[in-house]
N, CA, C and O atoms as a GROMACS GRO file, in nm:
protein
  320
    1MET      N    1  -5.931   3.536   2.346
    1MET     CA    2  -6.019   3.555   2.233
    1MET      C    3  -6.064   3.418   2.183
    1MET      O    4  -5.981   3.333   2.151
    2LYS      N    5  -6.192   3.398   2.176
    2LYS     CA    6  -6.248   3.271   2.136
    2LYS      C    7  -6.281   3.274   1.986
    2LYS      O    8  -6.342   3.368   1.936
    3VAL      N    9  -6.239   3.168   1.917
    3VAL     CA   10  -6.270   3.154   1.775
    3VAL      C   11  -6.384   3.054   1.764
    3VAL      O   12  -6.369   2.938   1.803
    4ASP      N   13  -6.495   3.097   1.711
    4ASP     CA   14  -6.611   3.010   1.700
    4ASP      C   15  -6.599   2.912   1.584
    4ASP      O   16  -6.635   2.795   1.596
    5ARG      N   17  -6.549   2.962   1.472
    5ARG     CA   18  -6.551   2.878   1.353
    5ARG      C   19  -6.445   2.926   1.254
    5ARG      O   20  -6.426   3.046   1.235
    6VAL      N   21  -6.378   2.831   1.193
    6VAL     CA   22  -6.281   2.863   1.088
    6VAL      C   23  -6.333   2.801   0.959
    6VAL      O   24  -6.363   2.682   0.955
    7VAL      N   25  -6.342   2.880   0.856
    7VAL     CA   26  -6.390   2.833   0.726
    7VAL      C   27  -6.272   2.832   0.631
    7VAL      O   28  -6.205   2.934   0.612
    8LEU      N   29  -6.247   2.717   0.570
    8LEU     CA   30  -6.134   2.701   0.479
    8LEU      C   31  -6.183   2.709   0.335
    8LEU      O   32  -6.278   2.640   0.298
    9ASN      N   33  -6.120   2.792   0.256
    9ASN     CA   34  -6.154   2.806   0.116
    9ASN      C   35  -6.076   2.700   0.038
    9ASN      O   36  -5.958   2.719   0.008
   10PHE      N   37  -6.142   2.589   0.006
   10PHE     CA   38  -6.074   2.476  -0.058
   10PHE      C   39  -6.023   2.510  -0.198
   10PHE      O   40  -5.922   2.454  -0.242
   11GLY      N   41  -6.090   2.600  -0.266
   11GLY     CA   42  -6.044   2.642  -0.399
   11GLY      C   43  -5.908   2.710  -0.392
   11GLY      O   44  -5.821   2.686  -0.475
   12GLU      N   45  -5.890   2.795  -0.292
   12GLU     CA   46  -5.762   2.865  -0.275
   12GLU      C   47  -5.654   2.771  -0.226
   12GLU      O   48  -5.538   2.783  -0.267
   13VAL      N   49  -5.689   2.677  -0.139
   13VAL     CA   50  -5.591   2.577  -0.094
   13VAL      C   51  -5.540   2.499  -0.214
   13VAL      O   52  -5.420   2.478  -0.229
   14SER      N   53  -5.631   2.456  -0.299
   14SER     CA   54  -5.593   2.381  -0.418
   14SER      C   55  -5.506   2.465  -0.511
   14SER      O   56  -5.405   2.417  -0.561
   15ARG      N   57  -5.546   2.589  -0.533
   15ARG     CA   58  -5.474   2.674  -0.627
   15ARG      C   59  -5.335   2.712  -0.576
   15ARG      O   60  -5.238   2.708  -0.652
   16GLN      N   61  -5.324   2.747  -0.450
   16GLN     CA   62  -5.198   2.799  -0.398
   16GLN      C   63  -5.104   2.690  -0.349
   16GLN      O   64  -4.982   2.704  -0.364
   17ILE      N   65  -5.155   2.585  -0.290
   17ILE     CA   66  -5.068   2.482  -0.232
   17ILE      C   67  -5.059   2.360  -0.323
   17ILE      O   68  -4.949   2.324  -0.367
   18LEU      N   69  -5.172   2.297  -0.353
   18LEU     CA   70  -5.169   2.173  -0.428
   18LEU      C   71  -5.130   2.190  -0.575
   18LEU      O   72  -5.083   2.096  -0.638
   19LYS      N   73  -5.150   2.311  -0.628
   19LYS     CA   74  -5.114   2.338  -0.767
   19LYS      C   75  -5.008   2.447  -0.778
   19LYS      O   76  -4.986   2.502  -0.886
   20GLY      N   77  -4.941   2.478  -0.668
   20GLY     CA   78  -4.843   2.586  -0.666
   20GLY      C   79  -4.711   2.549  -0.729
   20GLY      O   80  -4.683   2.432  -0.753
   21ALA      N   81  -4.631   2.649  -0.756
   21ALA     CA   82  -4.500   2.630  -0.820
   21ALA      C   83  -4.405   2.552  -0.729
   21ALA      O   84  -4.326   2.471  -0.778
   22GLY      N   85  -4.410   2.576  -0.600
   22GLY     CA   86  -4.324   2.504  -0.506
   22GLY      C   87  -4.356   2.355  -0.503
   22GLY      O   88  -4.266   2.272  -0.497
   23THR      N   89  -4.486   2.322  -0.508
   23THR     CA   90  -4.527   2.182  -0.510
   23THR      C   91  -4.482   2.116  -0.638
   23THR      O   92  -4.436   2.002  -0.636
   24GLU      N   93  -4.493   2.186  -0.750
   24GLU     CA   94  -4.450   2.131  -0.878
   24GLU      C   95  -4.300   2.104  -0.878
   24GLU      O   96  -4.256   2.001  -0.928
   25ALA      N   97  -4.223   2.196  -0.824
   25ALA     CA   98  -4.078   2.178  -0.819
   25ALA      C   99  -4.041   2.058  -0.732
   25ALA      O  100  -3.952   1.981  -0.768
   26LEU      N  101  -4.108   2.041  -0.620
   26LEU     CA  102  -4.081   1.928  -0.531
   26LEU      C  103  -4.117   1.796  -0.598
   26LEU      O  104  -4.041   1.699  -0.590
   27LEU      N  105  -4.232   1.791  -0.662
   27LEU     CA  106  -4.274   1.668  -0.730
   27LEU      C  107  -4.178   1.631  -0.843
   27LEU      O  108  -4.145   1.514  -0.860
   28LEU      N  109  -4.134   1.730  -0.920
   28LEU     CA  110  -4.039   1.703  -1.029
   28LEU      C  111  -3.905   1.656  -0.975
   28LEU      O  112  -3.842   1.568  -1.034
   29GLU      N  113  -3.861   1.712  -0.863
   29GLU     CA  114  -3.735   1.670  -0.802
   29GLU      C  115  -3.743   1.523  -0.758
   29GLU      O  116  -3.649   1.447  -0.781
   30ILE      N  117  -3.853   1.485  -0.696
   30ILE     CA  118  -3.870   1.346  -0.653
   30ILE      C  119  -3.879   1.253  -0.773
   30ILE      O  120  -3.817   1.147  -0.774
   31ALA      N  121  -3.956   1.292  -0.874
   31ALA     CA  122  -3.972   1.208  -0.993
   31ALA      C  123  -3.840   1.190  -1.067
   31ALA      O  124  -3.810   1.081  -1.114
   32ASN      N  125  -3.762   1.297  -1.079
   32ASN     CA  126  -3.631   1.286  -1.145
   32ASN      C  127  -3.536   1.198  -1.066
   32ASN      O  128  -3.457   1.124  -1.125
   33ARG      N  129  -3.542   1.204  -0.933
   33ARG     CA  130  -3.458   1.118  -0.850
   33ARG      C  131  -3.496   0.971  -0.870
   33ARG      O  132  -3.408   0.886  -0.881
   34VAL      N  133  -3.624   0.941  -0.876
   34VAL     CA  134  -3.670   0.804  -0.899
   34VAL      C  135  -3.626   0.756  -1.036
   34VAL      O  136  -3.579   0.643  -1.051
   35ALA      N  137  -3.639   0.841  -1.138
   35ALA     CA  138  -3.598   0.804  -1.274
   35ALA      C  139  -3.448   0.777  -1.280
   35ALA      O  140  -3.406   0.682  -1.346
   36ASP      N  141  -3.368   0.858  -1.212
   36ASP     CA  142  -3.223   0.838  -1.212
   36ASP      C  143  -3.184   0.712  -1.136
   36ASP      O  144  -3.096   0.638  -1.181
   37GLN      N  145  -3.246   0.687  -1.022
   37GLN     CA  146  -3.211   0.571  -0.940
   37GLN      C  147  -3.256   0.439  -1.003
   37GLN      O  148  -3.202   0.334  -0.969
   38SER      N  149  -3.353   0.443  -1.092
   38SER     CA  150  -3.402   0.320  -1.153
   38SER      C  151  -3.301   0.262  -1.252
   38SER      O  152  -3.300   0.141  -1.275
   39GLY      N  153  -3.218   0.347  -1.311
   39GLY     CA  154  -3.122   0.299  -1.410
   39GLY      C  155  -3.185   0.273  -1.546
   39GLY      O  156  -3.121   0.212  -1.632
   40LEU      N  157  -3.306   0.317  -1.567
   40LEU     CA  158  -3.377   0.297  -1.693
   40LEU      C  159  -3.391   0.430  -1.766
   40LEU      O  160  -3.377   0.536  -1.706
   41ALA      N  161  -3.418   0.423  -1.894
   41ALA     CA  162  -3.445   0.544  -1.972
   41ALA      C  163  -3.591   0.582  -1.950
   41ALA      O  164  -3.679   0.534  -2.022
   42CYS      N  165  -3.615   0.666  -1.852
   42CYS     CA  166  -3.752   0.702  -1.811
   42CYS      C  167  -3.792   0.837  -1.864
   42CYS      O  168  -3.709   0.922  -1.897
   43LYS      N  169  -3.923   0.855  -1.872
   43LYS     CA  170  -3.981   0.982  -1.910
   43LYS      C  171  -4.060   1.035  -1.790
   43LYS      O  172  -4.145   0.965  -1.736
   44VAL      N  173  -4.030   1.157  -1.750
   44VAL     CA  174  -4.100   1.223  -1.639
   44VAL      C  175  -4.202   1.319  -1.701
   44VAL      O  176  -4.167   1.406  -1.780
   45ASP      N  177  -4.328   1.301  -1.663
   45ASP     CA  178  -4.436   1.377  -1.725
   45ASP      C  179  -4.525   1.441  -1.619
   45ASP      O  180  -4.606   1.372  -1.557
   46PRO      N  181  -4.512   1.573  -1.597
   46PRO     CA  182  -4.602   1.639  -1.502
   46PRO      C  183  -4.735   1.671  -1.570
   46PRO      O  184  -4.740   1.705  -1.688
   47TYR      N  185  -4.843   1.660  -1.493
   47TYR     CA  186  -4.974   1.697  -1.545
   47TYR      C  187  -5.060   1.747  -1.430
   47TYR      O  188  -5.036   1.715  -1.314
   48GLU      N  189  -5.161   1.826  -1.465
   48GLU     CA  190  -5.248   1.886  -1.365
   48GLU      C  191  -5.380   1.811  -1.360
   48GLU      O  192  -5.451   1.801  -1.460
   49GLY      N  193  -5.411   1.758  -1.242
   49GLY     CA  194  -5.538   1.693  -1.220
   49GLY      C  195  -5.644   1.794  -1.181
   49GLY      O  196  -5.620   1.915  -1.183
   50ARG      N  197  -5.761   1.745  -1.145
   50ARG     CA  198  -5.868   1.837  -1.106
   50ARG      C  199  -5.834   1.915  -0.981
   50ARG      O  200  -5.864   2.034  -0.971
   51LYS      N  201  -5.772   1.848  -0.883
   51LYS     CA  202  -5.749   1.912  -0.755
   51LYS      C  203  -5.602   1.937  -0.724
   51LYS      O  204  -5.571   2.020  -0.638
   52ARG      N  205  -5.510   1.867  -0.792
   52ARG     CA  206  -5.368   1.883  -0.757
   52ARG      C  207  -5.280   1.848  -0.876
   52ARG      O  208  -5.326   1.795  -0.977
   53LEU      N  209  -5.152   1.882  -0.862
   53LEU     CA  210  -5.053   1.846  -0.963
   53LEU      C  211  -5.011   1.701  -0.943
   53LEU      O  212  -5.011   1.650  -0.831
   54ASN      N  213  -4.977   1.636  -1.052
   54ASN     CA  214  -4.930   1.498  -1.049
   54ASN      C  215  -4.808   1.487  -1.139
   54ASN      O  216  -4.788   1.568  -1.229
   55VAL      N  217  -4.726   1.385  -1.114
   55VAL     CA  218  -4.611   1.356  -1.199
   55VAL      C  219  -4.607   1.206  -1.219
   55VAL      O  220  -4.619   1.130  -1.124
   56SER      N  221  -4.588   1.164  -1.344
   56SER     CA  222  -4.574   1.022  -1.371
   56SER      C  223  -4.434   0.995  -1.424
   56SER      O  224  -4.376   1.075  -1.498
   57VAL      N  225  -4.380   0.880  -1.387
   57VAL     CA  226  -4.250   0.834  -1.435
   57VAL      C  227  -4.278   0.706  -1.511
   57VAL      O  228  -4.331   0.610  -1.454
   58SER      N  229  -4.244   0.702  -1.639
   58SER     CA  230  -4.276   0.585  -1.720
   58SER      C  231  -4.159   0.549  -1.812
   58SER      O  232  -4.069   0.629  -1.837
   59VAL      N  233  -4.165   0.427  -1.859
   59VAL     CA  234  -4.066   0.374  -1.952
   59VAL      C  235  -4.136   0.353  -2.085
   59VAL      O  236  -4.252   0.310  -2.088
   60GLU      N  237  -4.068   0.382  -2.194
   60GLU     CA  238  -4.127   0.369  -2.327
   60GLU      C  239  -4.167   0.223  -2.353
   60GLU      O  240  -4.081   0.135  -2.347
   61PRO      N  241  -4.296   0.196  -2.382
   61PRO     CA  242  -4.339   0.059  -2.409
   61PRO      C  243  -4.266  -0.002  -2.529
   61PRO      O  244  -4.244   0.066  -2.630
   62GLY      N  245  -4.230  -0.126  -2.518
   62GLY     CA  246  -4.163  -0.197  -2.626
   62GLY      C  247  -4.012  -0.186  -2.625
   62GLY      O  248  -3.945  -0.256  -2.701
   63SER      N  249  -3.956  -0.101  -2.540
   63SER     CA  250  -3.811  -0.087  -2.535
   63SER      C  251  -3.751  -0.195  -2.446
   63SER      O  252  -3.822  -0.263  -2.372
   64ASP      N  253  -3.618  -0.210  -2.452
   64ASP     CA  254  -3.550  -0.307  -2.368
   64ASP      C  255  -3.567  -0.273  -2.220
   64ASP      O  256  -3.583  -0.362  -2.137
   65ASP      N  257  -3.564  -0.143  -2.188
   65ASP     CA  258  -3.582  -0.101  -2.049
   65ASP      C  259  -3.723  -0.134  -1.999
   65ASP      O  260  -3.741  -0.163  -1.880
   66TYR      N  261  -3.821  -0.131  -2.086
   66TYR     CA  262  -3.957  -0.166  -2.049
   66TYR      C  263  -3.964  -0.310  -2.001
   66TYR      O  264  -4.022  -0.340  -1.896
   67TYR      N  265  -3.904  -0.401  -2.078
   67TYR     CA  266  -3.906  -0.543  -2.042
   67TYR      C  267  -3.818  -0.569  -1.919
   67TYR      O  268  -3.850  -0.656  -1.837
   68ARG      N  269  -3.710  -0.495  -1.907
   68ARG     CA  270  -3.625  -0.508  -1.788
   68ARG      C  271  -3.702  -0.466  -1.663
   68ARG      O  272  -3.690  -0.530  -1.558
   69ASN      N  273  -3.781  -0.361  -1.674
   69ASN     CA  274  -3.862  -0.316  -1.561
   69ASN      C  275  -3.970  -0.418  -1.526
   69ASN      O  276  -4.002  -0.436  -1.409
   70LEU      N  277  -4.026  -0.486  -1.627
   70LEU     CA  278  -4.127  -0.588  -1.600
   70LEU      C  279  -4.070  -0.702  -1.515
   70LEU      O  280  -4.140  -0.757  -1.430
   71HIS      N  281  -3.945  -0.736  -1.538
   71HIS     CA  282  -3.884  -0.849  -1.466
   71HIS      C  283  -3.821  -0.809  -1.334
   71HIS      O  284  -3.817  -0.890  -1.241
   72THR      N  285  -3.772  -0.686  -1.322
   72THR     CA  286  -3.699  -0.647  -1.202
   72THR      C  287  -3.771  -0.544  -1.115
   72THR      O  288  -3.728  -0.519  -1.002
   73ASN      N  289  -3.880  -0.485  -1.165
   73ASN     CA  290  -3.950  -0.378  -1.093
   73ASN      C  291  -3.856  -0.266  -1.051
   73ASN      O  292  -3.861  -0.220  -0.937
   74ALA      N  293  -3.770  -0.223  -1.141
   74ALA     CA  294  -3.671  -0.120  -1.110
   74ALA      C  295  -3.736   0.011  -1.069
   74ALA      O  296  -3.686   0.078  -0.979
   75LEU      N  297  -3.845   0.049  -1.133
   75LEU     CA  298  -3.911   0.175  -1.096
   75LEU      C  299  -3.969   0.168  -0.956
   75LEU      O  300  -3.956   0.263  -0.878
   76ALA      N  301  -4.032   0.058  -0.922
   76ALA     CA  302  -4.089   0.043  -0.788
   76ALA      C  303  -3.977   0.040  -0.683
   76ALA      O  304  -3.993   0.095  -0.574
   77SER      N  305  -3.867  -0.024  -0.715
   77SER     CA  306  -3.754  -0.032  -0.621
   77SER      C  307  -3.690   0.106  -0.600
   77SER      O  308  -3.639   0.135  -0.492
   78ALA      N  309  -3.693   0.190  -0.703
   78ALA     CA  310  -3.632   0.323  -0.693
   78ALA      C  311  -3.712   0.417  -0.602
   78ALA      O  312  -3.660   0.520  -0.560
   79LEU      N  313  -3.836   0.382  -0.571
   79LEU     CA  314  -3.916   0.466  -0.483
   79LEU      C  315  -3.866   0.462  -0.339
   79LEU      O  316  -3.892   0.555  -0.262
   80TYR      N  317  -3.798   0.358  -0.301
   80TYR     CA  318  -3.752   0.342  -0.163
   80TYR      C  319  -3.616   0.389  -0.149
   80TYR      O  320  -3.559   0.384  -0.040
   0.00000   0.00000   0.00000
């Protein structure tokens, strides 16, 4: 059986995969692991972009951990 053409519905791909509950759980798991491994008091903040879910890991500006991260790059080091 020959398939001439496959058409992908990008709206459904975005809704079901890129914005799905499983993707959100995986992103939060990775972000929490990075926050824990950094040794800093981090805030994990999930948010929904236009096409996919995103998660940011940040340190409160002005805190001691913020300045420690500036000098040691603890958050960047925790990604590896």
